[in-house]
C-alpha positions in Angstrom: 0.0 0.0 0.0 1.0 3.6 -0.5 0.4 6.8 1.5 -1.2 9.6 -0.6 -2.7 13.0 -0.2 -5.4 14.9 -2.1 -3.6 18.1 -2.9 -6.6 20.4 -3.1 -6.0 21.0 0.6 -3.2 23.3 -0.6 -4.8 24.9 -3.6 -3.6 28.3 -2.4 0.1 27.2 -2.6 2.2 26.7 -5.7 2.2 23.1 -7.0 5.9 22.5 -6.6 6.0 23.9 -3.1 3.1 21.6 -2.2 4.9 18.5 -3.6 8.1 19.4 -1.8 6.2 19.7 1.5 4.4 16.4 1.0 7.5 14.5 0.0 9.2 15.8 3.2 6.4 14.1 5.2 7.0 10.8 3.6 4.0 10.9 1.2 4.3 8.6 -1.8 1.4 9.6 -4.1 -0.7 12.6 -4.9 -4.3 12.9 -6.0 -4.8 16.1 -8.0 -7.9 18.1 -8.6 -8.5 18.8 -12.3 -12.0 20.5 -12.2 -15.4 20.3 -10.7 -15.8 21.0 -7.0 -12.1 20.4 -6.2 -11.1 23.1 -8.8 -8.0 23.0 -10.9 -5.4 25.2 -9.1 -2.6 22.7 -9.6 -3.8 21.0 -12.8 -5.7 22.9 -15.5 -6.6 20.5 -18.3 -7.5 23.4 -20.6 -3.9 24.6 -20.4 -2.0 21.3 -20.2 -3.9 19.7 -23.1 -2.7 22.4 -25.4 1.0 22.2 -24.4 3.1 19.0 -24.6 6.0 20.8 -23.0 4.0 21.9 -20.0 2.7 18.3 -19.6 6.2 17.0 -19.5 7.2 19.6 -17.0 4.2 18.7 -14.9 5.1 15.0 -14.8 8.8 15.8 -14.2 7.9 18.0 -11.3 6.0 15.1 -9.7 8.8 12.7 -10.3 11.4 15.2 -9.0 9.9 14.7 -5.5 9.7 10.9 -5.9 5.9 10.9 -6.0 3.4 9.3 -8.3 -0.1 10.5 -9.3 -2.8 8.2 -7.9 -5.7 9.8 -9.8 -7.1 13.0 -11.3 -10.3 14.2 -9.5 -13.1 16.3 -10.9 -16.0 15.6 -8.4 -19.2 17.2 -9.8 -22.8 16.7 -10.7 -22.9 16.0 -14.4 -26.6 15.1 -14.3 -27.7 18.3 -12.6 -31.2 19.3 -13.7 -30.0 22.8 -14.9 -28.4 22.0 -18.2 -25.7 24.7 -18.0 -24.5 23.4 -14.6 -24.6 19.8 -15.8 -22.8 20.8 -19.0 -20.0 22.5 -17.0 -19.4 19.4 -14.8 -19.5 17.1 -17.8 -17.0 19.4 -19.6 -14.7 19.1 -16.7 -15.1 15.4 -16.6 -14.3 14.9 -20.3 -11.3 17.3 -20.1 -10.0 15.4 -17.1 -10.3 12.1 -18.9 -8.5 13.5 -21.9 -5.7 14.8 -19.7 -5.5 11.5 -17.8 -5.0 9.8 -21.2 -2.2 12.3 -22.1 -0.5 11.8 -18.7 -0.8 8.0 -18.8 -3.3 7.8 -15.9 -6.2 5.3 -16.1 -8.1 6.4 -13.0 -10.5 9.4 -12.6 -12.5 10.2 -9.5 -15.9 12.0 -9.4 -19.4 11.7 -8.0 -22.4 9.9 -9.6 -24.4 13.1 -9.5 -28.1 13.6 -8.7 -30.8 14.7 -11.2 -34.0 16.6 -10.3 -37.4 14.9 -10.0 -38.6 15.6 -13.5 -37.2 17.1 -16.8 -38.2 20.7 -15.8 -36.7 20.6 -12.3 -34.2 23.3 -11.2 -32.5 21.5 -8.3 -31.3 17.9 -7.5 -33.7 15.8 -5.5 -32.0 13.2 -3.2 -34.5 10.5 -2.3 -34.0 8.7 1.0 -37.3 6.9 1.6 -39.9 4.9 -0.4 -43.1 6.5 0.8 -45.2 8.4 -0.3 -45.1 6.6 -3.6 -44.0 9.8 -5.4 -40.5 9.1 -4.2 -40.3 5.8 -6.0 -41.5 7.5 -9.2 -38.7 10.0 -8.8 -36.1 7.3 -8.4 -37.3 5.5 -11.5 -37.0 8.7 -13.5 -33.6 9.5 -12.1 -32.0 6.1 -12.6 -33.6 4.9 -15.9 -34.0 8.2 -17.8 -31.0 10.2 -16.6 -28.3 8.5 -14.5 -27.8 5.2 -16.4 -28.0 6.7 -19.9 -25.5 9.4 -18.8 -23.0 7.0 -17.4 -23.3 4.6 -20.3 -22.1 7.4 -22.5 -19.5 8.6 -20.0 -18.0 5.1 -19.6 -17.7 4.7 -23.4 -16.0 8.1 -23.6 -13.6 7.2 -20.8 -12.7 3.8 -22.3 -12.1 5.3 -25.7 -9.5 7.5 -24.1 -7.7 4.9 -21.9 -9.5 5.6 -18.6 -10.6 2.2 -17.4 -11.4 3.1 -13.8 -14.0 5.7 -12.9 -14.0 5.8 -9.1 -17.3 7.2 -7.8 -17.2 8.6 -4.3 -20.2 7.3 -2.4 -21.6 10.6 -1.1 -25.0 11.4 0.4 -26.8 13.9 -1.7 -26.0 11.9 -4.9 -27.6 8.8 -6.3 -24.6 6.7 -5.5 -24.1 7.1 -1.7 -23.6 3.5 -0.4 -22.4 0.1 -1.6 -25.8 -0.9 -2.8 -26.2 2.1 -5.1 -22.6 1.9 -6.3 -23.1 -1.8 -7.3 -26.5 -1.0 -8.9 -24.9 1.5 -11.3 -21.8 -0.7 -11.8 -24.1 -3.6 -12.8 -26.1 -1.4 -15.2 -23.2 0.2 -17.1 -20.2 -2.1 -16.5 -17.0 -2.6 -14.5 -15.4 0.7 -15.5 -17.5 2.1 -12.6 -16.0 1.4 -9.2 -15.8 3.1 -5.8 -13.6 5.8 -4.4 -14.1 4.4 -0.9 -14.3 7.2 1.6 -15.3 5.9 5.0 -16.1 9.3 6.4 -19.3 9.4 4.3 -20.3 5.9 5.4 -19.5 6.0 9.1 -22.3 8.5 9.9 -24.8 6.4 7.8 -24.2 3.5 10.2 -22.3 1.5 7.6 -19.7 -0.9 8.9 -16.4 -0.5 7.1 -15.4 -4.2 7.2 -18.7 -5.4 5.9 -18.9 -2.8 3.2 -15.3 -3.3 2.1 -15.9 -7.0 1.8 -19.1 -6.4 -0.2 -17.2 -4.2 -2.6 -14.4 -6.7 -3.3 -13.1 -6.0 -6.8 -15.0 -2.7 -7.1 -12.8 -0.4 -4.9 -10.6 1.6 -7.3 -9.3 4.3 -4.9 -9.5 5.2 -1.2 -9.9 8.5 0.7 -8.4 8.4 4.1 -10.8 10.6 6.1 -12.6 10.1 9.4 -15.9 11.2 10.9 -16.7 11.9 14.5 -20.3 11.0 15.4 -21.5 13.0 18.4 -23.4 10.5 20.7 -25.3 13.3 22.5 -26.6 15.2 19.5 -27.3 11.9 17.6 -29.2 10.6 20.6 -31.6 13.5 20.3 -31.7 14.3 16.5 -30.4 11.2 14.7 -27.7 11.3 12.0 -29.4 13.4 9.3 -28.1 16.9 9.8 -28.4 20.1 7.7 -26.6 22.4 10.1 -23.4 24.1 8.6 -20.2 22.1 9.2 -18.9 25.0 11.2 -21.5 24.5 13.9 -19.4 21.6 15.3 -20.8 21.5 18.8 -24.4 21.2 17.7 -24.0 18.8 14.8 -24.7 15.1 14.9 -21.3 14.4 13.2 -18.3 16.2 11.7 -15.4 15.3 9.5 -12.2 14.5 11.4 -8.6 13.8 10.6 -7.9 10.1 10.6 -7.7 8.7 14.1 -9.9 11.5 15.6 -13.1 9.8 14.8 -12.3 6.1 15.2 -9.6 4.2 16.9 -6.4 2.4 15.8 -8.4 -0.9 15.9 -11.0 0.3 13.5 -8.4 1.5 11.1 -6.3 -1.6 11.5 -9.4 -3.6 10.5 -10.0 -1.4 7.5 -6.4 -1.8 6.3 -6.4 -5.6 6.9 -9.7 -6.1 5.0 -8.5 -3.9 2.1 -5.6 -6.2 1.8 -7.7 -9.3 2.1 -9.9 -8.2 -0.8 -6.9 -7.4 -2.9 -6.6 -3.6 -2.6 -2.9 -2.9 -2.2 -3.1 0.6 -3.6 -3.1 4.2 -2.5 -4.8 5.6 0.6 -5.2 9.3 -0.2 -5.6 11.6 2.8 -8.4 14.1 2.3 -8.3 16.7 5.1 -11.6 18.3 6.0 -11.2 18.6 9.8 -12.6 22.0 10.8 -11.0 21.7 14.3 -7.5 21.7 13.0 -5.3 23.7 10.6 -4.6 22.0 7.2 -1.0 21.4 8.1 -1.6 20.0 11.6 -4.5 17.9 10.6 -2.6 16.4 7.6 0.6 15.8 9.6 -1.4 14.0 12.4 -3.1 11.9 9.7 0.2 11.0 8.1 1.7 9.9 11.4 -1.4 7.8 12.2 -1.5 6.1 8.8 2.2 5.3 8.9 1.4 3.2 11.9 -1.6 1.3 10.4 -0.7 1.0 6.7 1.0 -2.2 5.5 3.7 -1.1 3.0 5.4 -4.4 2.2 4.3 -7.6 0.5 2.8 -10.4 2.6 5.8 -12.7 2.5 5.8 -16.4 3.1 3.8 -18.2 5.8 6.7 -20.1 7.2 4.6 -21.4 10.1 1.9 -23.0 7.8 
């Protein structure tokens, strides 16, 4: 396994300065934002696709610090009901795919997206219950008329340009938000679709990491190392669904935390062990979104924690068996 970082945390810093800092921490891989919600501060496809020399310099800079690129990320909502918004996210996705092809990267990370509830809708409609029956009609429309047709075309476009792994982050608010919905879309459009497994979005839903990792055997294409702290007092009163702003930490049912501040070493040891058992020996990319810590302190704590729990070497022989 390899220790990585999602560099959008340092979008305000120059790319090379960010790489030098991360390399000094012992990081081995970087995930780079190329559009969508993460932005493109360190990697602008519109610029790089037009200049072979800049592309070479980009790759050489990464290699200079003994790093590798784990993936390009362009999280967005390409099925947004407002066509101009959907079009922008789709544009970013396609440009990211084209840049991945140019850079020799076969893995792109994004969201599934969420449509509205009918063709004339203005805003996405995330359905979380089956009754009244209107909600089931919305789901049928979203999946059969929008989501599956979109991803059938997106998968073909990606495959035509050498991207064989589209890692969808299972994120509440979008149609793919748990293992069941991830596998539903994967079964519908093919194995190019897999998961960017981020436990922070699953912990607060009550999803067990070991059970879900085993369920997704063969379908985990990337991993975000991020934690969630579930507040037992607020959850006991209000449950886990929470629309308060992330900055209202003391009143929320849960908040994002640096790895180790939401769950113990044992939980993360089990996550790492089960990833290895299902055959995932790839990058764990730290995504820092802990509002109680500065970016540098939160990241450095996560790096130290993960160095303790990650398994970096091969299994070796079972000399005792």
